Every structure is written in structure tokens, then in C-alpha cells.
Backbone as a chain_set.jsonl record, in Angstrom:
{"seq": "MKKIASLLLVVLVTPGCGYALAGRGSFLPEYISVVGIPQLVNNTQFFQVEQILTEKIRTEFIGRGRYTVVPDPEGADAVVTGTVTSINVQPIGFTEQQLASRYQFTLTMNVQFLDARTNLVLWANSALTFREEYELSTRSNVALEGATFLSQERSSFDRIADDVARTVATAILEAF", "coords": {"N": [[75.221, 156.222, 112.287], [77.435, 156.82, 113.824], [77.489, 154.634, 115.548], [78.189, 152.531, 113.842], [80.751, 153.333, 113.029], [82.047, 153.229, 115.51], [81.832, 150.478, 116.109], [83.306, 149.413, 113.98], [85.829, 150.466, 114.627], [86.332, 149.122, 117.052], [86.484, 146.476, 116.145], [88.756, 146.627, 114.499], [90.762, 147.333, 116.328], [90.724, 145.389, 118.33], [92.511, 142.54, 119.354], [93.374, 139.569, 117.414], [91.643, 136.378, 117.42], [93.254, 134.231, 117.913], [93.281, 131.955, 116.409], [94.868, 129.721, 114.138], [96.313, 128.372, 111.132], [95.979, 124.887, 110.867], [98.682, 122.758, 111.68], [100.64, 124.648, 111.489], [101.056, 126.094, 113.758], [102.573, 126.837, 116.984], [103.398, 125.93, 120.24], [105.632, 126.13, 121.674], [108.357, 127.31, 123.762], [109.567, 130.622, 123.059], [112.34, 130.893, 122.716], [113.243, 128.593, 121.541], [114.734, 127.731, 118.715], [116.554, 126.254, 117.357], [116.578, 122.936, 116.598], [117.658, 119.86, 117.61], [118.002, 116.819, 116.009], [118.993, 113.886, 116.377], [120.036, 110.725, 114.941], [117.52, 108.249, 115.06], [117.063, 105.369, 117.219], [117.184, 101.964, 116.384], [115.491, 99.237, 117.332], [114.676, 96.968, 116.063], [114.427, 94.26, 113.662], [114.402, 95.214, 111.138], [116.06, 96.64, 108.477], [117.657, 99.774, 108.252], [115.45, 101.41, 108.972], [115.556, 103.363, 110.946], [117.138, 105.328, 109.806], [115.578, 106.243, 107.655], [113.241, 107.156, 108.984], [114.339, 109.133, 110.674], [115.294, 111.012, 108.805], [112.872, 111.778, 107.582], [111.496, 112.961, 109.746], [113.207, 115.104, 110.31], [112.948, 116.515, 107.89], [110.238, 117.213, 108.017], [110.199, 118.994, 110.23], [111.859, 121.002, 109.188], [110.264, 121.81, 107.071], [108.276, 123.174, 108.394], [109.253, 125.669, 108.672], [110.112, 127.447, 110.731], [112.18, 126.586, 112.275], [115.618, 125.76, 112.767], [117.22, 122.886, 111.874], [119.365, 120.522, 113.237], [121.727, 117.801, 113.134], [122.793, 116.931, 115.529], [122.633, 116.938, 119.141], [124.189, 118.849, 120.459], [124.454, 122.262, 121.021], [121.832, 122.72, 120.329], [118.556, 124.055, 120.969], [116.468, 122.492, 121.687], [115.72, 118.965, 121.699], [114.884, 116.17, 119.721], [114.353, 112.85, 120.39], [114.32, 109.321, 119.779], [113.174, 105.885, 119.669], [112.732, 103.117, 117.654], [110.661, 100.658, 118.474], [109.226, 98.369, 117.745], [108.3, 96.529, 114.824], [105.856, 95.104, 112.914], [104.776, 92.833, 110.461], [102.023, 91.527, 109.041], [100.163, 89.075, 107.288], [96.987, 89.767, 105.905], [95.196, 89.341, 103.935], [94.352, 87.079, 101.304], [95.083, 85.341, 98.203], [93.206, 83.354, 95.798], [94.788, 81.16, 95.593], [95.808, 80.905, 98.067], [97.972, 82.534, 98.656], [99.629, 85.16, 100.324], [98.299, 88.36, 99.926], [97.671, 90.837, 100.866], [98.859, 92.957, 103.415], [99.27, 93.905, 106.851], [100.986, 96.518, 108.24], [102.68, 97.444, 111.069], [104.05, 99.835, 113.191], [105.805, 100.708, 116.083], [106.939, 103.148, 118.338], [109.097, 104.944, 120.637], [109.136, 108.227, 121.581], [110.564, 111.385, 122.389], [110.625, 114.868, 123.326], [112.869, 117.171, 124.269], [113.554, 120.023, 126.18], [116.437, 121.65, 125.88], [117.565, 123.7, 127.321], [116.243, 123.875, 129.832], [116.215, 121.27, 130.528], [113.894, 119.788, 130.646], [111.306, 117.503, 129.789], [109.284, 118.227, 127.172], [107.392, 117.019, 125.617], [106.265, 113.69, 125.202], [105.898, 110.33, 124.044], [105.554, 107.088, 124.706], [104.627, 104.931, 123.343], [103.989, 105.308, 120.604], [102.083, 104.552, 117.86], [101.687, 103.313, 114.574], [99.769, 102.282, 111.808], [99.478, 100.621, 108.699], [97.947, 99.377, 105.831], [98.811, 97.369, 103.068], [98.779, 96.303, 99.68], [99.962, 93.578, 97.833], [100.975, 93.21, 94.552], [100.204, 90.513, 92.696], [100.539, 88.127, 90.126], [98.135, 85.861, 88.946], [98.524, 82.549, 90.128], [101.284, 82.806, 90.278], [104.115, 82.988, 92.227], [105.18, 85.596, 94.384], [107.988, 87.536, 93.625], [111.046, 88.002, 95.434], [112.378, 90.538, 95.182], [110.328, 92.167, 94.256], [108.558, 92.063, 96.422], [110.14, 93.335, 98.427], [110.479, 95.927, 97.322], [107.846, 96.834, 97.288], [107.238, 96.689, 99.99], [108.968, 98.616, 100.964], [107.877, 100.892, 99.774], [105.427, 101.046, 101.142], [106.437, 101.442, 103.713], [107.635, 103.948, 103.382], [105.344, 105.556, 103.118], [104.235, 105.216, 105.685], [106.336, 106.318, 107.187], [106.207, 109.021, 106.408], [103.735, 109.69, 107.588], [104.361, 109.21, 110.289], [106.368, 111.161, 110.751], [104.943, 113.558, 110.274], [102.957, 113.385, 112.272], [104.511, 113.296, 114.638], [105.863, 115.811, 114.536], [103.656, 117.575, 114.529], [102.422, 116.927, 116.986], [104.416, 117.702, 118.802], [104.847, 120.443, 118.18], [102.352, 121.634, 118.337], [101.246, 120.889, 120.69], [99.455, 118.706, 121.049]], "CA": [[76.518, 156.226, 111.644], [78.421, 156.814, 114.873], [77.549, 153.268, 116.059], [78.93, 151.731, 112.861], [82.156, 153.737, 113.123], [82.561, 152.693, 116.786], [81.948, 149.031, 115.947], [84.436, 149.18, 113.084], [87.034, 150.76, 115.383], [86.526, 148.028, 118.007], [86.913, 145.299, 115.38], [90.121, 146.835, 114.024], [91.688, 147.46, 117.446], [90.717, 144.168, 119.132], [93.442, 141.54, 118.83], [92.774, 138.379, 116.804], [91.132, 135.368, 118.338], [94.264, 133.234, 118.213], [93.234, 130.815, 115.513], [95.928, 129.635, 113.139], [96.161, 127.218, 110.259], [96.443, 123.64, 111.471], [99.986, 122.322, 111.197], [101.576, 125.77, 111.402], [101.161, 126.74, 115.056], [103.611, 126.342, 117.874], [103.219, 126.277, 121.631], [106.948, 125.984, 122.289], [108.967, 128.57, 124.209], [110.083, 131.434, 121.949], [113.788, 130.766, 122.54], [113.587, 127.381, 120.796], [114.826, 127.967, 117.271], [117.408, 125.2, 116.806], [116.116, 121.631, 117.079], [118.564, 118.751, 117.318], [117.325, 115.543, 115.734], [119.975, 112.834, 116.088], [119.439, 109.523, 114.356], [116.739, 107.406, 115.954], [117.602, 104.05, 117.521], [116.365, 100.909, 115.79], [115.521, 97.987, 118.096], [113.959, 95.953, 115.283], [115.244, 93.527, 112.695], [114.252, 95.833, 109.829], [117.261, 97.371, 108.123], [117.659, 101.19, 107.882], [114.232, 102.174, 109.28], [115.919, 104.527, 111.753], [117.647, 106.352, 108.903], [114.446, 106.784, 106.897], [112.391, 107.924, 109.9], [115.064, 110.329, 111.107], [115.298, 111.98, 107.709], [111.499, 112.28, 107.393], [111.177, 113.868, 110.86], [113.983, 116.325, 110.071], [112.324, 117.217, 106.772], [108.967, 117.776, 108.491], [110.511, 120.182, 111.035], [112.361, 122.029, 108.274], [109.108, 122.279, 106.31], [107.461, 124.081, 109.209], [109.808, 126.978, 108.371], [110.506, 128.294, 111.855], [113.253, 125.955, 113.04], [116.832, 125.252, 112.155], [117.371, 121.5, 112.311], [120.742, 120.045, 113.226], [121.737, 116.363, 113.4], [123.369, 116.631, 116.839], [122.018, 117.698, 120.241], [125.067, 119.93, 120.896], [124.115, 123.575, 120.485], [120.4, 122.815, 120.024], [117.686, 124.558, 122.033], [115.616, 121.357, 122.036], [116.179, 117.742, 121.024], [113.938, 115.08, 119.497], [114.999, 111.537, 120.411], [113.345, 108.256, 119.636], [113.571, 104.505, 119.449], [111.744, 102.253, 116.993], [110.634, 99.515, 119.375], [108.752, 97.158, 117.072], [107.672, 96.565, 113.511], [105.224, 93.826, 112.599], [104.152, 92.701, 109.155], [101.159, 90.348, 109.105], [99.246, 88.922, 106.162], [95.578, 89.91, 106.279], [94.384, 88.982, 102.775], [94.965, 85.989, 100.536], [94.543, 85.049, 96.877], [92.529, 82.058, 95.695], [95.817, 80.127, 95.753], [96.244, 81.026, 99.459], [99.189, 83.342, 98.779], [99.341, 86.444, 100.959], [98.194, 89.442, 98.946], [97.496, 92.091, 101.606], [99.574, 92.909, 104.68], [99.154, 95.008, 107.816], [102.307, 96.956, 108.692], [102.518, 98.188, 112.317], [105.298, 100.352, 113.729], [105.668, 101.336, 117.396], [108.176, 103.82, 118.727], [109.156, 105.78, 121.826], [109.673, 109.512, 121.139], [110.45, 112.483, 123.352], [111.115, 116.184, 122.93], [113.495, 117.707, 125.468], [114.034, 121.408, 126.186], [117.844, 121.526, 126.272], [117.901, 124.767, 128.275], [115.707, 123.556, 131.159], [116.335, 119.82, 130.678], [112.557, 119.253, 130.889], [110.638, 116.859, 128.657], [108.116, 119.02, 126.791], [106.418, 116.107, 125.026], [106.767, 112.32, 125.069], [104.936, 109.257, 123.813], [106.358, 105.87, 124.765], [104.018, 103.864, 122.535], [103.434, 105.905, 119.393], [101.834, 103.418, 116.972], [101.175, 103.598, 113.237], [99.391, 101.089, 111.042], [99.202, 100.835, 107.282], [97.724, 98.162, 105.041], [99.221, 97.482, 101.684], [98.478, 95.146, 98.853], [101.03, 93.159, 96.938], [100.422, 92.83, 93.252], [100.681, 89.205, 92.246], [99.831, 87.552, 88.985], [97.52, 84.601, 89.381], [99.33, 81.326, 90.109], [102.714, 83.095, 90.262], [104.602, 83.435, 93.538], [105.769, 86.924, 94.378], [109.448, 87.542, 93.678], [111.581, 88.707, 96.595], [112.66, 91.94, 94.878], [109.041, 92.864, 94.177], [108.076, 92.192, 97.792], [110.922, 94.339, 99.129], [110.201, 97.27, 96.809], [106.509, 97.223, 97.729], [107.319, 96.896, 101.43], [109.638, 99.917, 101.137], [106.89, 101.909, 99.411], [104.51, 101.145, 102.265], [107.154, 102.04, 104.829], [107.78, 105.373, 103.097], [104.063, 106.196, 103.462], [104.147, 105.232, 107.148], [107.344, 107.264, 107.683], [105.643, 110.357, 106.219], [102.718, 109.877, 108.635], [105.071, 109.281, 111.57], [107.027, 112.468, 110.84], [103.912, 114.599, 110.384], [102.322, 113.256, 113.58], [105.475, 113.678, 115.67], [106.07, 117.263, 114.481], [102.422, 118.237, 114.945], [102.238, 116.716, 118.425], [105.409, 118.508, 119.517], [104.719, 121.875, 117.935], [101.013, 122.148, 118.621], [100.874, 120.406, 122.023], [98.27, 117.821, 121.008]], "C": [[77.643, 156.151, 112.685], [78.596, 155.411, 115.446], [78.374, 152.387, 115.124], [80.415, 152.054, 112.932], [82.785, 153.189, 114.398], [82.781, 151.192, 116.694], [83.14, 148.676, 115.064], [85.757, 149.426, 113.81], [87.352, 149.643, 116.379], [87.048, 146.788, 117.295], [88.362, 145.443, 114.942], [91.142, 146.851, 115.159], [91.796, 146.171, 118.255], [91.665, 143.152, 118.526], [92.69, 140.329, 118.277], [92.41, 137.337, 117.84], [92.139, 134.261, 118.614], [94.215, 132.006, 117.319], [94.378, 130.889, 114.52], [95.653, 128.428, 112.271], [96.703, 125.981, 110.952], [97.773, 123.255, 110.848], [101.009, 123.43, 111.139], [101.771, 126.495, 112.73], [102.329, 126.195, 115.843], [103.329, 126.84, 119.277], [104.54, 126.124, 122.385], [107.438, 127.327, 122.798], [109.62, 129.294, 123.027], [111.57, 131.224, 121.69], [114.186, 129.492, 121.797], [113.549, 127.688, 119.304], [115.692, 126.916, 116.578], [116.987, 123.88, 117.447], [117.119, 120.572, 116.633], [117.757, 117.479, 117.111], [118.39, 114.517, 115.357], [119.26, 111.601, 115.53], [118.707, 108.717, 115.423], [117.459, 106.084, 116.185], [116.638, 103.02, 116.952], [116.536, 99.623, 116.601], [114.752, 96.88, 117.382], [114.93, 95.252, 114.345], [115.157, 94.128, 111.291], [115.394, 96.804, 109.591], [116.944, 98.809, 107.721], [116.378, 101.966, 108.204], [114.558, 103.426, 110.086], [116.43, 105.66, 110.887], [116.514, 107.033, 108.147], [113.571, 107.659, 107.797], [113.065, 109.209, 110.36], [115.019, 111.397, 110.032], [113.914, 112.592, 107.48], [111.112, 113.257, 108.502], [111.948, 115.18, 110.699], [113.33, 117.166, 108.978], [111.018, 117.883, 107.193], [109.213, 119.026, 109.339], [111.016, 121.319, 110.153], [111.202, 122.64, 107.496], [108.208, 123.22, 107.087], [108.001, 125.502, 109.152], [110.348, 127.809, 109.516], [111.772, 127.799, 112.552], [114.438, 125.598, 112.17], [117.02, 123.85, 112.728], [118.829, 121.095, 112.163], [120.746, 118.565, 113.603], [122.268, 115.973, 114.785], [122.676, 117.454, 117.922], [122.869, 118.887, 120.706], [124.672, 121.232, 120.213], [122.638, 123.752, 120.161], [119.649, 123.36, 121.239], [116.765, 123.454, 122.551], [116.054, 120.164, 121.202], [115.036, 116.738, 120.927], [114.737, 113.782, 119.521], [113.926, 110.47, 120.279], [113.974, 106.909, 119.38], [112.424, 103.781, 118.752], [111.759, 100.951, 117.784], [110.106, 98.245, 118.73], [108.176, 97.492, 115.702], [107.124, 95.173, 113.257], [104.6, 93.893, 111.216], [103.361, 91.4, 109.181], [100.285, 90.262, 107.87], [97.801, 89.03, 106.648], [94.645, 89.595, 105.115], [95.12, 87.966, 101.933], [94.298, 85.846, 99.173], [93.799, 83.718, 96.913], [93.507, 80.905, 95.888], [96.415, 80.143, 97.158], [97.63, 81.67, 99.608], [98.806, 84.669, 99.424], [99.338, 87.547, 99.908], [98.045, 90.81, 99.61], [98.114, 91.923, 102.996], [99.227, 94.119, 105.544], [100.551, 95.286, 108.357], [102.081, 97.816, 109.934], [103.89, 98.564, 112.863], [105.001, 101.013, 115.071], [107.005, 101.953, 117.773], [107.978, 104.644, 119.994], [109.832, 107.08, 121.398], [109.552, 110.523, 122.268], [111.093, 113.745, 122.799], [111.577, 116.892, 124.195], [113.919, 119.154, 125.256], [115.462, 121.356, 126.716], [118.246, 122.585, 127.298], [117.465, 124.397, 129.698], [115.85, 122.086, 131.513], [115.0, 119.162, 131.062], [112.015, 118.606, 129.624], [109.369, 117.651, 128.366], [107.007, 118.151, 126.211], [107.051, 114.728, 124.938], [105.604, 111.385, 124.783], [105.754, 107.971, 123.726], [105.797, 104.734, 123.926], [103.307, 104.445, 121.317], [103.299, 104.804, 118.344], [101.206, 103.871, 115.666], [100.876, 102.294, 112.531], [99.082, 101.482, 109.606], [98.978, 99.479, 106.639], [98.25, 98.404, 103.641], [99.005, 96.169, 100.97], [99.668, 94.85, 97.964], [100.409, 92.73, 95.628], [101.044, 91.51, 92.822], [99.877, 88.801, 91.028], [99.281, 86.206, 89.421], [98.459, 83.431, 89.146], [100.836, 81.58, 90.103], [103.114, 83.613, 91.638], [105.284, 84.786, 93.383], [107.283, 86.826, 94.502], [109.923, 88.389, 94.857], [111.826, 90.18, 96.336], [111.38, 92.759, 94.813], [108.484, 93.087, 95.577], [108.806, 93.313, 98.52], [110.625, 95.745, 98.634], [108.819, 97.738, 97.243], [106.474, 97.451, 99.224], [107.945, 98.266, 101.707], [108.673, 101.059, 100.815], [105.894, 102.124, 100.55], [105.197, 101.812, 103.448], [107.373, 103.53, 104.611], [106.499, 106.133, 103.439], [103.907, 106.288, 104.978], [105.119, 106.264, 107.717], [106.874, 108.704, 107.513], [104.613, 110.659, 107.305], [103.352, 110.015, 110.009], [105.651, 110.684, 111.748], [106.011, 113.588, 111.033], [103.262, 114.574, 111.767], [103.25, 113.703, 114.699], [105.648, 115.198, 115.692], [104.824, 118.009, 114.959], [102.204, 118.104, 116.449], [103.187, 117.605, 119.227], [105.109, 119.998, 119.38], [103.37, 122.453, 118.338], [100.445, 121.622, 119.926], [99.595, 119.589, 122.026], [98.57, 116.529, 121.709]], "O": [[78.668, 155.507, 112.461], [79.71, 155.022, 115.795], [79.178, 151.578, 115.588], [81.249, 151.15, 112.899], [83.928, 152.733, 114.378], [83.806, 150.686, 117.151], [83.892, 147.749, 115.366], [86.709, 148.669, 113.625], [88.512, 149.26, 116.532], [87.957, 146.123, 117.791], [89.122, 144.477, 115.006], [92.279, 146.422, 114.964], [92.856, 145.886, 118.812], [91.635, 142.92, 117.317], [91.532, 140.091, 118.619], [92.826, 137.416, 118.996], [91.893, 133.422, 119.48], [95.04, 131.104, 117.467], [94.803, 131.97, 114.114], [94.855, 127.562, 112.629], [97.773, 126.026, 111.56], [97.972, 123.404, 109.642], [102.156, 123.178, 110.769], [102.577, 127.421, 112.811], [102.987, 125.235, 115.441], [103.054, 128.021, 119.486], [104.545, 126.001, 123.61], [106.992, 128.372, 122.324], [110.156, 128.662, 122.116], [112.018, 131.364, 120.552], [115.357, 129.326, 121.456], [112.485, 127.878, 118.714], [115.583, 126.708, 115.369], [117.031, 123.723, 118.667], [117.39, 120.409, 115.444], [116.928, 117.114, 117.945], [118.663, 114.299, 114.176], [118.042, 111.465, 115.641], [119.202, 108.529, 116.534], [118.362, 105.723, 115.43], [115.421, 103.186, 117.031], [117.594, 98.995, 116.562], [114.237, 95.963, 118.021], [116.103, 95.614, 114.255], [115.77, 93.611, 110.357], [115.657, 97.684, 110.411], [116.038, 99.031, 106.917], [116.235, 103.098, 107.741], [113.896, 104.451, 109.922], [116.19, 106.829, 111.19], [116.495, 108.256, 108.016], [113.203, 108.771, 107.418], [112.425, 110.258, 110.426], [114.736, 112.56, 110.319], [113.8, 113.788, 107.214], [110.47, 114.273, 108.234], [111.391, 116.254, 110.931], [113.179, 118.379, 109.123], [110.728, 119.001, 106.767], [108.505, 120.02, 109.18], [110.639, 122.474, 110.354], [111.163, 123.852, 107.286], [107.453, 123.986, 106.49], [107.307, 126.444, 109.532], [111.005, 128.818, 109.263], [112.368, 128.532, 113.342], [114.299, 125.195, 111.015], [116.981, 123.665, 113.944], [119.446, 121.294, 111.116], [119.853, 118.116, 114.321], [122.196, 114.805, 115.166], [122.186, 118.55, 117.649], [122.335, 119.833, 121.286], [124.567, 121.299, 118.988], [122.23, 124.839, 119.753], [120.054, 123.152, 122.382], [116.337, 123.479, 123.705], [116.672, 120.315, 120.148], [114.321, 116.484, 121.897], [115.692, 113.627, 118.76], [112.766, 110.693, 120.625], [115.12, 106.794, 118.945], [111.282, 103.829, 119.209], [112.752, 100.223, 117.769], [110.498, 97.147, 119.127], [107.646, 98.578, 115.466], [107.845, 94.181, 113.37], [103.974, 94.888, 110.85], [103.927, 90.316, 109.321], [99.719, 91.269, 107.442], [97.439, 88.456, 107.675], [93.426, 89.582, 105.289], [96.348, 87.978, 101.851], [93.124, 86.175, 98.997], [93.77, 83.041, 97.94], [93.116, 79.811, 96.293], [97.415, 79.473, 97.414], [98.36, 81.389, 100.559], [97.764, 85.237, 99.098], [100.261, 87.652, 99.101], [98.275, 91.835, 98.968], [97.926, 90.905, 103.661], [98.933, 95.203, 105.04], [101.216, 94.386, 108.872], [101.365, 98.815, 109.865], [104.777, 97.72, 112.982], [104.054, 101.791, 115.185], [108.063, 101.362, 117.556], [106.858, 104.991, 120.37], [110.961, 107.06, 120.91], [108.572, 110.525, 123.012], [111.97, 113.702, 121.936], [110.776, 117.18, 125.084], [114.572, 119.474, 124.262], [115.671, 121.048, 127.89], [119.184, 122.371, 128.066], [118.221, 124.582, 130.651], [115.634, 121.694, 132.66], [114.976, 118.118, 131.715], [112.239, 119.102, 128.52], [108.481, 117.737, 129.213], [105.828, 118.495, 126.297], [108.237, 114.606, 124.633], [104.477, 111.615, 125.222], [106.541, 107.783, 122.798], [106.427, 103.683, 123.809], [102.156, 104.107, 121.04], [104.295, 104.183, 117.975], [100.305, 104.71, 115.654], [101.627, 101.324, 112.637], [98.503, 102.535, 109.341], [99.737, 98.539, 106.879], [98.146, 99.505, 103.102], [99.042, 95.089, 101.561], [100.298, 95.755, 97.416], [99.435, 91.978, 95.604], [102.253, 91.411, 92.612], [98.688, 89.098, 90.919], [99.922, 85.494, 90.194], [99.105, 83.333, 88.103], [101.602, 80.632, 89.933], [102.522, 84.563, 92.149], [105.896, 85.067, 92.352], [107.8, 86.123, 95.37], [109.28, 89.37, 95.229], [111.511, 91.007, 97.192], [111.346, 93.906, 95.258], [107.993, 94.173, 95.887], [108.171, 94.151, 99.16], [110.526, 96.67, 99.44], [108.634, 98.919, 97.538], [105.747, 98.327, 99.691], [107.489, 98.988, 102.593], [108.657, 102.075, 101.51], [105.561, 103.263, 100.879], [104.601, 102.658, 104.114], [107.304, 104.304, 105.566], [106.56, 107.233, 103.989], [103.494, 107.324, 105.497], [104.764, 107.007, 108.632], [107.119, 109.532, 108.39], [104.61, 111.749, 107.877], [102.926, 110.848, 110.809], [105.445, 111.317, 112.783], [106.208, 114.468, 111.871], [103.042, 115.626, 112.368], [102.824, 114.413, 115.61], [105.586, 115.808, 116.76], [104.933, 118.974, 115.715], [101.838, 119.076, 117.11], [102.785, 118.194, 120.23], [105.12, 120.727, 120.372], [103.268, 123.64, 118.648], [99.283, 121.878, 120.241], [98.748, 119.756, 122.904], [97.709, 115.654, 121.785]]}, "num_chains": 1, "name": "protein.A"}
């Protein structure tokens, strides 16, 4: 009985092993509580992608619950900056009428996370790449209307933007 009581005491007194739920940890310095996320730079011909990506990354940091997110670097403990360097859309599937029906969407960006107090880069990736395939719904023998193409392209981009934001936040906060 004494052995069981001793073992129970050791288990209760010994600190935890350090495991945490994936997506909720942080290896950042404790003093970082305000993260500045200014609008990303868009070096592509695609309209408003920087606005969509910036908002998704801000939302992802806010969702982590530990950080106050501000749109400017002034007053922030750390700053996320980035540039969308390329976006490619290539047809990869065709209908019987040789109309493109499936596309590969590829986005590449340069992102860094700077500790504003020490002016050190805590995390950076100069070629962060995301790929998503999407299918366009076409009726047989009917060419796809421009409005339909744009709305489906936007839907695909929204999915990619969610993945970009989640990956960027996880990489920064969990040091992967």
C-alpha cells in the first residue's frame, strides 16, 4: 500500500510531459502578445489576393486566442510581413469537347515573422508554396461563362487562403 501511495504522489507532483494540442502551442518569447500584420504585398496580376490573404492570416492569429492582432507594425511586439510572388492557374483536365474543366492553382509567397523588440527574424520562408486543384462545372457543349469562372476561381482561392493562413500561423507559433 505504501508503494502505491508513493507512486501516486510522484505522478501528482511530477510536472507534465509538455505535450499540447496541435495548433495551440507557442514557442515564441512570452513578451510577444501584440502581433502586427500589415497588408501583404501583391506582385501578381491577380486582383485583391493580398487583401484576402491578409485578412485570413489575421483571423487565424486571432483564433489562436493568445494574441492581439493589429494592422500596423507600430506598437506591435512582433510583425508578420509577406509578399505574394506568383500565382499560376493551369488547366489539367479537359472535357470531351476539349474545354478546360479542371485547373491547378499554385500560389507562392515570401513570409517572415520579425521580433520587433530584438529586430531578429524568428521565422521566414521565401518560397512558401500552396497548390489546389479545382473543377469547373460546365454543361456539355456549352462554354463556361466568365462570371461562373470567376466565382469558382474565387471559391478555390478562398480554400487556398485558409490553408495559407493556417500554415503560416502554425509555422510561426509552433516553430515547425
